[in-house]
TORPA-4810 file (N, C-alpha, C, O; in nm, 3 decimals):
<nodes>
NODE_1_4.583_-3.306_7.200_4.494_-3.409_7.237_4.467_-3.519_7.151_4.426_-3.630_7.185_V
NODE_2_4.502_-3.465_7.006_4.526_-3.607_6.925_4.602_-3.684_6.958_4.561_-3.800_6.972_V
NODE_3_4.747_-3.653_6.986_4.810_-3.714_7.028_4.785_-3.847_7.125_4.799_-3.968_7.104_C
NODE_4_4.744_-3.771_7.237_4.691_-3.837_7.370_4.576_-3.952_7.317_4.574_-4.065_7.366_A
NODE_5_4.493_-3.915_7.221_4.394_-3.999_7.164_4.475_-4.127_7.093_4.447_-4.244_7.121_H
NODE_6_4.548_-4.099_7.026_4.619_-4.202_6.927_4.706_-4.311_7.060_4.720_-4.434_7.057_L
NODE_7_4.743_-4.234_7.146_4.803_-4.346_7.242_4.703_-4.434_7.323_4.723_-4.554_7.338_V
NODE_8_4.610_-4.379_7.369_4.505_-4.428_7.427_4.442_-4.564_7.358_4.432_-4.675_7.409_V
NODE_9_4.401_-4.516_7.219_4.351_-4.607_7.140_4.455_-4.732_7.112_4.420_-4.849_7.124_V
NODE_10_4.574_-4.694_7.076_4.660_-4.800_7.004_4.789_-4.842_7.125_4.879_-4.921_7.096_L
NODE_11_4.780_-4.783_7.245_4.857_-4.839_7.339_5.016_-4.833_7.289_5.082_-4.936_7.277_L
NODE_12_5.065_-4.715_7.265_5.203_-4.705_7.175_5.312_-4.764_7.260_5.328_-4.738_7.380_L
NODE_13_5.389_-4.847_7.187_5.517_-4.923_7.262_5.605_-4.925_7.143_5.576_-4.929_7.024_A
NODE_14_5.731_-4.920_7.210_5.863_-4.942_7.110_5.923_-5.091_7.091_6.041_-5.128_7.094_S
NODE_15_5.812_-5.160_7.071_5.858_-5.313_7.059_5.833_-5.344_6.906_5.740_-5.310_6.833_V
NODE_16_5.966_-5.432_6.880_5.952_-5.443_6.714_5.822_-5.542_6.681_5.798_-5.631_6.762_P
NODE_17_5.753_-5.529_6.584_5.635_-5.608_6.539_5.688_-5.776_6.540_5.613_-5.865_6.581_L
NODE_18_5.800_-5.799_6.498_5.803_-5.962_6.492_5.813_-6.009_6.639_5.774_-6.123_6.665_A
NODE_19_5.861_-5.930_6.736_5.865_-5.997_6.891_5.712_-6.018_6.955_5.672_-6.109_7.029_E
NODE_20_5.639_-5.900_6.900_5.487_-5.920_6.960_5.410_-6.034_6.879_5.321_-6.100_6.934_Q
NODE_21_5.437_-6.049_6.784_5.371_-6.176_6.710_5.411_-6.303_6.735_5.338_-6.399_6.709_I
NODE_22_5.526_-6.317_6.784_5.590_-6.426_6.841_5.655_-6.382_6.962_5.774_-6.354_6.966_A
NODE_23_5.573_-6.377_7.063_5.620_-6.299_7.194_5.726_-6.379_7.255_5.735_-6.501_7.251_P
NODE_24_5.810_-6.294_7.316_5.892_-6.354_7.417_5.887_-6.330_7.557_5.806_-6.240_7.576_V
NODE_25_5.931_-6.365_7.650_5.867_-6.331_7.813_5.902_-6.182_7.840_6.003_-6.131_7.793_P
NODE_26_5.828_-6.128_7.906_5.771_-5.982_7.922_5.917_-5.929_7.949_5.954_-5.834_7.879_A
NODE_27_6.004_-5.980_8.043_6.106_-5.931_8.088_6.240_-5.917_7.984_6.351_-5.877_8.020_H
NODE_28_6.206_-5.961_7.846_6.305_-5.956_7.726_6.245_-5.879_7.626_6.292_-5.886_7.513_E
NODE_29_6.142_-5.799_7.650_6.058_-5.727_7.545_6.121_-5.630_7.470_6.088_-5.593_7.358_R
NODE_30_6.243_-5.578_7.559_6.311_-5.485_7.498_6.448_-5.532_7.421_6.514_-5.613_7.486_S
NODE_31_6.495_-5.501_7.313_6.630_-5.552_7.281_6.736_-5.470_7.356_6.845_-5.521_7.385_R
NODE_32_6.709_-5.356_7.384_6.827_-5.269_7.449_6.774_-5.263_7.584_6.653_-5.254_7.607_S
NODE_33_6.868_-5.268_7.678_6.865_-5.269_7.809_6.823_-5.097_7.862_6.893_-5.003_7.824_R
NODE_34_6.728_-5.080_7.932_6.710_-4.957_7.981_6.785_-4.919_8.086_6.822_-4.991_8.179_P
NODE_35_6.816_-4.766_8.066_6.881_-4.729_8.213_6.832_-4.710_8.337_6.728_-4.644_8.344_T
NODE_36_6.891_-4.758_8.459_6.806_-4.771_8.577_6.739_-4.627_8.611_6.625_-4.619_8.659_Q
NODE_37_6.803_-4.537_8.588_6.718_-4.404_8.597_6.594_-4.370_8.543_6.517_-4.283_8.583_S
NODE_38_6.579_-4.467_8.423_6.442_-4.428_8.377_6.358_-4.542_8.404_6.279_-4.568_8.313_G
NODE_39_6.354_-4.608_8.495_6.279_-4.705_8.547_6.193_-4.676_8.660_6.241_-4.647_8.770_I
NODE_40_6.072_-4.682_8.640_5.993_-4.625_8.754_5.913_-4.756_8.823_5.855_-4.749_8.932_V
NODE_41_5.919_-4.855_8.754_5.857_-4.982_8.846_5.931_-5.093_8.765_6.007_-5.074_8.671_A
NODE_42_5.896_-5.208_8.817_5.927_-5.335_8.774_5.826_-5.438_8.792_5.802_-5.474_8.907_R
NODE_43_5.758_-5.494_8.687_5.659_-5.621_8.733_5.736_-5.745_8.669_5.754_-5.763_8.548_V
NODE_44_5.771_-5.815_8.757_5.834_-5.962_8.750_5.938_-5.935_8.657_5.974_-6.010_8.566_N
NODE_45_5.977_-5.842_8.681_6.151_-5.836_8.637_6.129_-5.737_8.514_6.228_-5.675_8.474_G
NODE_46_6.010_-5.718_8.453_5.981_-5.632_8.332_5.975_-5.479_8.362_5.886_-5.441_8.438_A
NODE_47_6.048_-5.402_8.317_6.079_-5.236_8.342_5.960_-5.163_8.284_5.916_-5.179_8.170_P
NODE_48_5.921_-5.092_8.361_5.819_-4.958_8.311_5.904_-4.882_8.290_5.995_-4.879_8.373_I
NODE_49_5.909_-4.809_8.197_5.998_-4.690_8.191_5.938_-4.535_8.202_5.844_-4.507_8.127_Q
NODE_50_5.990_-4.431_8.293_5.944_-4.323_8.291_5.856_-4.248_8.181_5.750_-4.190_8.199_A
NODE_51_5.933_-4.264_8.055_5.858_-4.236_7.917_5.712_-4.319_7.917_5.619_-4.257_7.865_A
NODE_52_5.690_-4.416_7.954_5.577_-4.487_7.931_5.473_-4.420_8.025_5.363_-4.377_7.988_E
NODE_53_5.527_-4.416_8.170_5.462_-4.346_8.259_5.387_-4.191_8.198_5.268_-4.165_8.214_L
NODE_54_5.467_-4.119_8.141_5.467_-3.997_8.109_5.347_-3.994_8.002_5.251_-3.918_8.006_D
NODE_55_5.372_-4.086_7.911_5.261_-4.100_7.797_5.142_-4.133_7.846_5.041_-4.073_7.810_A
NODE_56_5.139_-4.256_7.957_4.993_-4.258_8.018_4.939_-4.163_8.076_4.820_-4.135_8.057_A
NODE_57_5.016_-4.096_8.156_4.949_-3.932_8.226_4.922_-3.836_8.123_4.838_-3.749_8.144_L
NODE_58_4.985_-3.843_8.010_4.919_-3.706_7.910_4.830_-3.749_7.844_4.809_-3.680_7.743_N
NODE_59_4.740_-3.868_7.859_4.625_-3.925_7.806_4.504_-3.871_7.906_4.387_-3.871_7.870_T
NODE_60_4.540_-3.833_8.015_4.461_-3.792_8.117_4.467_-3.626_8.104_4.369_-3.552_8.088_V
NODE_61_4.621_-3.583_8.115_4.612_-3.462_8.128_4.664_-3.372_8.013_4.787_-3.366_8.013_I
NODE_62_4.615_-3.315_7.934_4.684_-3.254_7.799_4.809_-3.203_7.832_4.831_-3.167_7.948_P
NODE_63_4.901_-3.193_7.738_5.040_-3.144_7.770_5.028_-2.994_7.789_5.105_-2.939_7.868_L
NODE_64_4.939_-2.924_7.725_4.926_-2.774_7.758_4.865_-2.745_7.891_4.837_-2.627_7.910_S
NODE_65_4.839_-2.823_7.980_4.798_-2.801_8.112_4.862_-2.863_8.215_4.846_-2.840_8.335_S
NODE_66_4.956_-2.966_8.150_5.042_-3.037_8.262_5.119_-2.973_8.383_5.129_-3.033_8.490_Y
NODE_67_5.167_-2.859_8.364_5.199_-2.767_8.476_5.118_-2.668_8.531_5.138_-2.618_8.642_H
NODE_68_5.033_-2.640_8.460_4.947_-2.533_8.475_4.848_-2.525_8.566_4.846_-2.442_8.657_Q
NODE_69_4.758_-2.615_8.545_4.608_-2.627_8.592_4.594_-2.741_8.686_4.488_-2.742_8.749_N
NODE_70_4.673_-2.831_8.708_4.685_-2.929_8.812_4.761_-2.913_8.936_4.883_-2.899_8.937_V
NODE_71_4.681_-2.916_9.050_4.778_-2.905_9.154_4.867_-2.999_9.186_4.857_-3.097_9.112_K
NODE_72_4.963_-3.008_9.279_5.074_-3.088_9.284_5.006_-3.216_9.355_5.019_-3.328_9.305_P
NODE_73_4.950_-3.200_9.448_4.864_-3.339_9.494_4.807_-3.421_9.433_4.811_-3.543_9.451_E
NODE_74_4.722_-3.339_9.319_4.625_-3.433_9.229_4.727_-3.471_9.145_4.715_-3.591_9.120_K
NODE_75_4.830_-3.418_9.086_4.921_-3.460_8.978_4.982_-3.601_9.037_4.995_-3.704_8.970_L
NODE_76_5.015_-3.588_9.163_5.068_-3.717_9.216_4.965_-3.840_9.218_4.988_-3.957_9.189_T
NODE_77_4.861_-3.789_9.254_4.771_-3.916_9.252_4.728_-3.942_9.139_4.676_-4.054_9.136_E
NODE_78_4.726_-3.874_9.017_4.676_-3.911_8.900_4.815_-3.994_8.850_4.794_-4.094_8.781_M
NODE_79_4.935_-3.965_8.876_5.057_-4.031_8.839_5.072_-4.171_8.904_5.140_-4.266_8.864_R
NODE_80_5.010_-4.164_8.992_4.987_-4.317_9.074_4.896_-4.413_9.000_4.919_-4.528_8.962_T
NODE_81_4.788_-4.338_8.987_4.672_-4.401_8.916_4.716_-4.476_8.761_4.683_-4.585_8.715_Q
NODE_82_4.798_-4.376_8.708_4.832_-4.399_8.561_4.948_-4.524_8.581_4.949_-4.608_8.491_A
NODE_83_5.029_-4.539_8.673_5.136_-4.623_8.722_5.064_-4.751_8.718_5.089_-4.828_8.626_L
NODE_84_4.969_-4.786_8.815_4.897_-4.876_8.854_4.822_-4.948_8.724_4.810_-5.070_8.710_D
NODE_85_4.773_-4.845_8.631_4.746_-4.897_8.501_4.828_-4.955_8.424_4.796_-5.054_8.358_G
NODE_86_4.963_-4.895_8.422_5.050_-4.975_8.342_5.105_-5.121_8.403_5.129_-5.223_8.339_L
NODE_87_5.115_-5.099_8.541_5.144_-5.237_8.582_5.024_-5.347_8.552_5.048_-5.462_8.516_I
NODE_88_4.908_-5.300_8.568_4.783_-5.376_8.569_4.808_-5.460_8.384_4.808_-5.577_8.345_D
NODE_89_4.826_-5.329_8.315_4.844_-5.391_8.163_4.963_-5.491_8.148_4.955_-5.589_8.074_E
NODE_90_5.076_-5.459_8.223_5.191_-5.542_8.212_5.187_-5.715_8.260_5.234_-5.818_8.211_E
NODE_91_5.105_-5.682_8.382_5.051_-5.844_8.409_4.963_-5.909_8.324_4.977_-6.027_8.293_L
NODE_92_4.875_-5.838_8.285_4.799_-5.909_8.174_4.895_-5.951_8.071_4.929_-6.069_8.055_R
NODE_93_4.939_-5.847_7.997_5.018_-5.900_7.875_5.103_-6.028_7.927_5.104_-6.128_7.855_Y
NODE_94_5.171_-6.029_8.044_5.261_-6.149_8.093_5.159_-6.237_8.103_5.206_-6.330_8.037_Q
NODE_95_5.073_-6.266_8.132_4.964_-6.382_8.130_4.951_-6.412_7.994_4.975_-6.527_7.954_E
NODE_96_4.915_-6.322_7.916_4.891_-6.369_7.767_5.022_-6.420_7.699_5.008_-6.484_7.595_A
NODE_97_5.158_-6.398_7.753_5.273_-6.443_7.709_5.262_-6.608_7.758_5.275_-6.711_7.692_V
NODE_98_5.238_-6.590_7.874_5.233_-6.736_7.947_5.148_-6.853_7.883_5.177_-6.973_7.874_R
NODE_99_5.033_-6.782_7.841_4.903_-6.882_7.753_4.973_-6.891_7.617_4.925_-6.975_7.540_L
NODE_100_5.069_-6.825_7.577_5.090_-6.867_7.443_5.014_-6.799_7.360_4.983_-6.864_7.260_K
NODE_101_4.970_-6.682_7.366_4.846_-6.632_7.295_4.912_-6.533_7.192_4.998_-6.455_7.233_I
NODE_102_4.878_-6.534_7.070_4.939_-6.478_6.967_4.861_-6.397_6.874_4.767_-6.453_6.817_R
NODE_103_4.887_-6.263_6.848_4.802_-6.168_6.773_4.850_-6.200_6.606_4.966_-6.181_6.569_A
NODE_104_4.754_-6.245_6.525_4.788_-6.271_6.373_4.830_-6.147_6.289_4.777_-6.039_6.314_T
NODE_105_4.918_-6.157_6.197_4.915_-6.022_6.113_4.781_-5.967_6.050_4.758_-5.847_6.034_P
NODE_106_4.705_-6.056_6.022_4.545_-6.022_5.984_4.465_-5.952_6.075_4.381_-5.868_6.042_A
NODE_107_4.499_-5.995_6.216_4.411_-5.912_6.326_4.459_-5.791_6.353_4.389_-5.695_6.387_E
NODE_108_4.592_-5.790_6.337_4.670_-5.658_6.351_4.635_-5.576_6.239_4.622_-5.456_6.264_I
NODE_109_4.616_-5.616_6.115_4.581_-5.502_6.020_4.436_-5.474_6.046_4.401_-5.357_6.026_E
NODE_110_4.345_-5.558_6.087_4.213_-5.519_6.078_4.184_-5.417_6.180_4.108_-5.322_6.164_E
NODE_111_4.264_-5.450_6.306_4.228_-5.368_6.421_4.315_-5.198_6.387_4.287_-5.088_6.436_A
NODE_112_4.415_-5.230_6.297_4.475_-5.098_6.246_4.354_-5.013_6.156_4.332_-4.894_6.173_L
NODE_113_4.290_-5.084_6.072_4.214_-5.034_5.990_4.076_-4.963_6.079_4.013_-4.865_6.039_A
NODE_114_4.053_-5.025_6.185_3.943_-4.967_6.251_4.001_-4.836_6.334_3.933_-4.737_6.364_R
NODE_115_4.152_-4.858_6.368_4.201_-4.723_6.446_4.183_-4.595_6.339_4.132_-4.486_6.369_A
NODE_116_4.238_-4.635_6.199_4.201_-4.536_6.134_4.102_-4.486_6.079_4.113_-4.375_6.026_R
NODE_117_3.974_-4.557_6.079_3.857_-4.479_6.062_3.803_-4.400_6.200_3.711_-4.319_6.198_K
NODE_118_3.851_-4.424_6.274_3.848_-4.321_6.408_3.867_-4.160_6.364_3.813_-4.063_6.417_A
NODE_119_3.957_-4.162_6.257_3.985_-4.012_6.211_3.902_-3.984_6.115_3.852_-4.081_6.058_Y
NODE_120_3.869_-3.871_6.078_3.804_-3.798_5.976_3.852_-3.854_5.835_3.778_-3.881_5.741_P
NODE_121_4.005_-3.867_5.839_4.053_-3.908_5.686_4.185_-3.929_5.719_4.233_-3.874_5.818_N
NODE_122_4.267_-4.021_5.627_4.398_-4.053_5.646_4.507_-3.974_5.693_4.597_-4.015_5.767_P
NODE_123_4.492_-3.832_5.635_4.573_-3.730_5.668_4.571_-3.713_5.818_4.677_-3.717_5.881_E
NODE_124_4.453_-3.695_5.878_4.431_-3.678_6.009_4.518_-3.783_6.084_4.616_-3.754_6.152_A
NODE_125_4.465_-3.924_6.062_4.570_-4.009_6.127_4.696_-3.992_6.128_4.762_-3.985_6.232_F
NODE_126_4.754_-3.982_5.983_4.919_-3.947_5.986_4.946_-3.819_6.073_5.060_-3.811_6.119_E
NODE_127_4.861_-3.723_6.101_4.907_-3.639_6.167_4.922_-3.676_6.306_5.023_-3.654_6.373_R
NODE_128_4.818_-3.733_6.346_4.827_-3.781_6.468_4.939_-3.865_6.495_5.012_-3.835_6.589_A
NODE_129_4.962_-3.954_6.434_5.076_-4.079_6.426_5.211_-3.997_6.440_5.277_-4.022_6.541_R
NODE_130_5.256_-3.908_6.356_5.372_-3.835_6.351_5.374_-3.722_6.495_5.478_-3.690_6.554_R
NODE_131_5.253_-3.681_6.527_5.268_-3.596_6.661_5.304_-3.677_6.767_5.358_-3.628_6.866_A
NODE_132_5.269_-3.855_6.752_5.302_-3.908_6.874_5.443_-3.948_6.856_5.489_-4.013_6.951_S
NODE_133_5.518_-3.927_6.763_5.622_-3.979_6.729_5.640_-4.144_6.702_5.749_-4.202_6.705_G
NODE_134_5.536_-4.196_6.679_5.522_-4.364_6.674_5.533_-4.385_6.531_5.476_-4.317_6.446_A
NODE_135_5.634_-4.513_6.504_5.638_-4.544_6.362_5.521_-4.632_6.331_5.440_-4.658_6.421_T
NODE_136_5.508_-4.673_6.227_5.425_-4.786_6.198_5.435_-4.929_6.258_5.347_-4.993_6.316_M
NODE_137_5.562_-4.965_6.233_5.570_-5.087_6.331_5.551_-5.060_6.471_5.513_-5.157_6.536_P
NODE_138_5.569_-4.939_6.543_5.558_-4.932_6.683_5.403_-4.944_6.711_5.365_-4.990_6.819_Q
NODE_139_5.308_-4.901_6.609_5.179_-4.891_6.636_5.117_-5.020_6.613_5.022_-5.061_6.681_L
NODE_140_5.181_-5.096_6.499_5.122_-5.275_6.499_5.177_-5.323_6.633_5.098_-5.382_6.707_R
NODE_141_5.290_-5.306_6.670_5.363_-5.357_6.794_5.257_-5.359_6.913_5.218_-5.454_6.981_A
NODE_142_5.222_-5.227_6.916_5.144_-5.217_7.037_4.965_-5.244_7.024_4.888_-5.243_7.121_S
NODE_143_4.933_-5.264_6.906_4.813_-5.316_6.847_4.818_-5.485_6.873_4.714_-5.545_6.900_I
NODE_144_4.925_-5.542_6.864_4.953_-5.680_6.884_4.928_-5.693_7.026_4.839_-5.767_7.068_A
NODE_145_5.001_-5.627_7.100_5.006_-5.648_7.249_4.870_-5.607_7.295_4.825_-5.688_7.376_R
NODE_146_4.802_-5.522_7.272_4.659_-5.488_7.293_4.561_-5.630_7.270_4.490_-5.677_7.359_A
NODE_147_4.573_-5.680_7.149_4.520_-5.786_7.106_4.536_-5.939_7.178_4.454_-6.031_7.185_L
NODE_148_4.663_-5.930_7.226_4.705_-6.028_7.292_4.633_-6.021_7.444_4.591_-6.122_7.501_M
NODE_149_4.626_-5.891_7.499_4.562_-5.886_7.656_4.422_-5.892_7.624_4.349_-5.937_7.713_I
NODE_150_4.363_-5.854_7.506_4.212_-5.912_7.493_4.156_-6.033_7.482_4.041_-6.059_7.517_Q
NODE_151_4.258_-6.134_7.418_4.225_-6.255_7.397_4.247_-6.311_7.528_4.153_-6.369_7.582_K
NODE_152_4.372_-6.301_7.595_4.395_-6.344_7.716_4.254_-6.370_7.844_4.226_-6.467_7.914_A
NODE_153_4.193_-6.232_7.826_4.094_-6.175_7.912_3.963_-6.265_7.861_3.891_-6.324_7.941_Y
NODE_154_3.943_-6.268_7.716_3.838_-6.340_7.667_3.843_-6.489_7.739_3.749_-6.538_7.800_E
NODE_155_3.966_-6.549_7.720_3.987_-6.697_7.741_3.984_-6.727_7.886_3.940_-6.834_7.931_R
NODE_156_4.027_-6.638_7.953_4.045_-6.675_8.119_3.924_-6.597_8.203_3.902_-6.640_8.316_V
NODE_157_3.865_-6.512_8.165_3.750_-6.458_8.225_3.620_-6.470_8.147_3.533_-6.540_8.199_V
NODE_158_3.593_-6.411_8.032_3.472_-6.429_7.962_3.427_-6.565_7.954_3.325_-6.604_8.011_V
NODE_159_3.503_-6.639_7.884_3.463_-6.795_7.882_3.428_-6.854_8.003_3.353_-6.951_7.996_S
NODE_160_3.461_-6.821_8.095_3.435_-6.884_8.245_3.311_-6.801_8.315_3.274_-6.814_8.432_A
NODE_161_3.252_-6.711_8.213_3.134_-6.651_8.302_2.997_-6.648_8.208_2.900_-6.573_8.215_C
NODE_162_3.023_-6.749_8.125_2.895_-6.756_8.028_2.788_-6.831_8.101_2.818_-6.938_8.153_K
NODE_163_2.663_-6.784_8.110_2.553_-6.836_8.174_2.426_-6.869_8.090_2.365_-6.780_8.030_V
NODE_164_2.392_-6.986_8.088_2.306_-7.036_7.985_2.138_-6.987_8.067_2.125_-6.927_8.173_T
NODE_165_2.029_-7.036_7.975_1.911_-6.996_8.045_1.879_-7.099_8.148_1.811_-7.076_8.247_E
NODE_166_1.934_-7.218_8.117_1.898_-7.341_8.210_1.986_-7.319_8.352_1.944_-7.371_8.456_S
NODE_167_2.110_-7.238_8.352_2.193_-7.227_8.485_2.107_-7.103_8.549_2.089_-7.106_8.670_D
NODE_168_2.046_-6.984_8.465_1.979_-6.879_8.541_1.840_-6.930_8.608_1.781_-6.884_8.706_A
NODE_169_1.811_-7.030_8.532_1.652_-7.074_8.572_1.662_-7.133_8.729_1.598_-7.115_8.832_A
NODE_170_1.788_-7.221_8.687_1.822_-7.322_8.842_1.857_-7.223_8.940_1.820_-7.242_9.056_L
NODE_171_1.938_-7.095_8.905_1.978_-7.016_9.026_1.832_-6.931_9.066_1.824_-6.898_9.185_Y
NODE_172_1.759_-6.907_9.010_1.638_-6.849_9.045_1.565_-6.942_9.127_1.543_-6.909_9.243_Y
NODE_173_1.524_-7.053_9.083_1.464_-7.173_9.158_1.515_-7.198_9.307_1.441_-7.235_9.399_R
NODE_174_1.648_-7.173_9.317_1.708_-7.212_9.440_1.728_-7.097_9.515_1.759_-7.103_9.634_Q
NODE_175_1.710_-6.974_9.443_1.741_-6.825_9.522_1.593_-6.754_9.518_1.582_-6.634_9.492_N
NODE_176_1.491_-6.832_9.542_1.367_-6.744_9.504_1.345_-6.624_9.596_1.316_-6.512_9.553_T
NODE_177_1.360_-6.652_9.713_1.337_-6.562_9.834_1.418_-6.448_9.781_1.358_-6.341_9.797_A
NODE_178_1.526_-6.436_9.728_1.582_-6.319_9.698_1.533_-6.217_9.592_1.563_-6.098_9.589_R
NODE_179_1.458_-6.279_9.511_1.375_-6.204_9.416_1.214_-6.171_9.454_1.126_-6.138_9.374_F
NODE_180_1.203_-6.186_9.579_1.066_-6.132_9.635_1.074_-6.011_9.670_1.165_-5.975_9.745_H
NODE_181_0.977_-5.919_9.622_0.985_-5.784_9.669_0.878_-5.771_9.745_0.765_-5.804_9.707_M
NODE_182_0.912_-5.709_9.889_0.784_-5.700_9.971_0.683_-5.618_9.940_0.694_-5.535_9.850_P
NODE_183_0.569_-5.635_10.015_0.461_-5.495_9.966_0.504_-5.371_9.985_0.583_-5.350_10.077_E
NODE_184_0.469_-5.285_9.914_0.495_-5.135_9.936_0.401_-5.084_9.928_0.308_-5.141_9.870_Q
NODE_185_0.385_-4.952_9.985_0.266_-4.813_9.988_0.338_-4.694_9.948_0.449_-4.659_9.989_M
NODE_186_0.287_-4.653_9.889_0.302_-4.488_9.866_0.211_-4.387_9.910_0.103_-4.392_9.851_R
NODE_187_0.219_-4.323_9.971_0.141_-4.204_10.025_0.116_-4.099_9.947_0.216_-4.029_9.934_V
NODE_188_0.005_-4.053_9.880_0.016_-3.934_9.820_-0.126_-3.862_9.897_-0.216_-3.925_9.954_S
NODE_189_-0.116_-3.716_9.880_-0.218_-3.632_9.949_-0.269_-3.537_9.837_-0.192_-3.491_9.753_L
NODE_190_-0.423_-3.505_9.840_-0.488_-3.432_9.775_-0.534_-3.343_9.903_-0.589_-3.384_10.006_I
NODE_191_-0.492_-3.201_9.866_-0.533_-3.096_9.971_-0.637_-3.012_9.903_-0.641_-3.002_9.780_T
NODE_192_-0.715_-2.956_9.980_-0.835_-2.873_9.955_-0.813_-2.730_10.029_-0.830_-2.716_10.150_I
NODE_193_-0.779_-2.642_9.954_-0.731_-2.494_10.025_-0.826_-2.429_10.090_-0.925_-2.390_10.028_G
NODE_194_-0.810_-2.406_10.227_-0.933_-2.296_10.262_-0.862_-2.183_10.345_-0.795_-2.215_10.444_V
NODE_195_-0.873_-2.064_10.309_-0.816_-1.963_10.367_-0.838_-1.955_10.524_-0.952_-1.978_10.566_P
NODE_196_-0.740_-1.925_10.609_-0.758_-1.907_10.743_-0.885_-1.811_10.783_-0.967_-1.840_10.869_A
NODE_197_-0.886_-1.719_10.723_-1.024_-1.634_10.761_-1.148_-1.694_10.683_-1.238_-1.613_10.664_S
NODE_198_-1.167_-1.815_10.638_-1.272_-1.855_10.606_-1.404_-1.861_10.684_-1.393_-1.881_10.805_A
NODE_199_-1.526_-1.848_10.633_-1.651_-1.876_10.700_-1.672_-2.001_10.728_-1.618_-2.090_10.663_T
NODE_200_-1.748_-2.021_10.822_-1.804_-2.173_10.852_-1.872_-2.223_10.740_-1.866_-2.346_10.728_P
NODE_201_-1.936_-2.162_10.653_-1.989_-2.202_10.506_-1.893_-2.244_10.408_-1.898_-2.350_10.345_A
NODE_202_-1.788_-2.139_10.395_-1.687_-2.173_10.315_-1.602_-2.303_10.387_-1.548_-2.377_10.305_E
NODE_203_-1.585_-2.335_10.515_-1.533_-2.478_10.555_-1.617_-2.575_10.515_-1.566_-2.684_10.488_W
NODE_204_-1.745_-2.561_10.505_-1.836_-2.679_10.490_-1.864_-2.719_10.351_-1.926_-2.820_10.315_K
NODE_205_-1.801_-2.607_10.264_-1.816_-2.653_10.128_-1.676_-2.692_10.078_-1.661_-2.727_9.961_R
NODE_206_-1.580_-2.687_10.159_-1.464_-2.732_10.131_-1.438_-2.857_10.171_-1.355_-2.922_10.107_A
NODE_207_-1.502_-2.915_10.283_-1.511_-3.046_10.352_-1.622_-3.139_10.251_-1.609_-3.259_10.230_R
NODE_208_-1.718_-3.064_10.204_-1.784_-3.151_10.091_-1.706_-3.184_9.969_-1.701_-3.300_9.929_Q
NODE_209_-1.645_-3.089_9.908_-1.548_-3.133_9.790_-1.467_-3.218_9.857_-1.491_-3.328_9.808_K
NODE_210_-1.371_-3.231_9.956_-1.306_-3.336_9.963_-1.376_-3.459_10.016_-1.300_-3.555_10.008_A
NODE_211_-1.462_-3.483_10.053_-1.558_-3.605_10.072_-1.590_-3.640_9.941_-1.596_-3.762_9.922_E
NODE_212_-1.622_-3.541_9.805_-1.665_-3.578_9.682_-1.528_-3.646_9.605_-1.532_-3.753_9.546_G
NODE_213_-1.441_-3.586_9.615_-1.319_-3.643_9.582_-1.264_-3.771_9.619_-1.204_-3.846_9.542_V
NODE_214_-1.292_-3.797_9.772_-1.258_-3.932_9.805_-1.337_-4.054_9.779_-1.300_-4.171_9.783_A
NODE_215_-1.487_-3.987_9.743_-1.561_-4.107_9.707_-1.506_-4.132_9.543_-1.497_-4.247_9.500_R
NODE_216_-1.480_-4.041_9.478_-1.445_-4.048_9.324_-1.322_-4.139_9.309_-1.316_-4.215_9.213_Q
NODE_217_-1.202_-4.133_9.420_-1.086_-4.233_9.437_-1.160_-4.348_9.467_-1.176_-4.429_9.376_I
NODE_218_-1.222_-4.378_9.607_-1.271_-4.487_9.615_-1.356_-4.583_9.497_-1.354_-4.706_9.489_T
NODE_219_-1.421_-4.497_9.419_-1.495_-4.557_9.311_-1.413_-4.588_9.186_-1.466_-4.616_9.079_A
NODE_220_-1.291_-4.581_9.204_-1.172_-4.579_9.108_-1.134_-4.463_9.007_-1.088_-4.490_8.896_G
NODE_221_-1.149_-4.369_9.038_-1.097_-4.249_8.937_-0.960_-4.231_8.979_-0.922_-4.253_9.094_A
NODE_222_-0.872_-4.182_8.865_-0.727_-4.153_8.882_-0.709_-4.065_8.992_-0.783_-3.969_9.012_A
NODE_223_-0.605_-4.098_9.069_-0.566_-4.013_9.204_-0.496_-3.878_9.131_-0.472_-3.783_9.205_F
NODE_224_-0.469_-3.869_9.011_-0.415_-3.733_8.926_-0.497_-3.682_8.829_-0.460_-3.612_8.736_D
NODE_225_-0.628_-3.724_8.855_-0.707_-3.673_8.726_-0.767_-3.525_8.772_-0.834_-3.458_8.693_A
</nodes>
C-alpha cells in the first residue's frame, strides 16, 4: 500500500532528470529502445510499457489481492481504465512538450519536499521509495513530468476559464429566465386520531380540536409547534 501511494503521488517514471527539465519529444523520452513485447500501447509513437501499466494498476489493486479477490472481468475493466489514464497522461505530457513548458529545479525540489511531508518521518518516505524500486533521480523526473502536465493544464484550460464579476453579471442579465424558480408548494398534514369505536361525543371533540388547530395556524402559529 505504501508503494502504491508513492507511485500515485509521484508518477514514477524511469526518465533521467536532465531530460525532463529540458524535455525532448515524448517519443524520444527513453534512451533505451523498449522491446516490442513489453509495449501495451503507443501514443503518437511514444510507447507505454507493460511495467507502467502494471504499476498504474497496482495503485488501485494492492499486490496482495491482485490475483485473489478480483474477478477476471473486473480486472480486465480496471486494466483498461488504467491504460486509458496512462494514455491521457501521455497526451497531456506531449502537449506540455509542444508548448515548451519546463519545470525548474526549484519547483521540483519544492514538490519533492511536499511529498516527503506526506509521510510521518523521513525514514517512512525512504522505506516507501525503496519498496517502489525508484531512485531519487527517477522520483525527480516523474515530479518534473507531473509539474509540466499541471502547468500545461493551467495555461490551456484554467487561464481560459476565468470569469470576472462583470462577466457573471452580464450572463445573469442575459439569462434571467434561467434563474427564475417557479412558485412551489409543500403540503403537510396534521391528523387528529380518533378510534374507530369512538362515540359521537368523542368525534365531536376531535373535530373541535382540529378546527382549533386550523385557527391557530391561520393566525400565524408554527405548523410544527
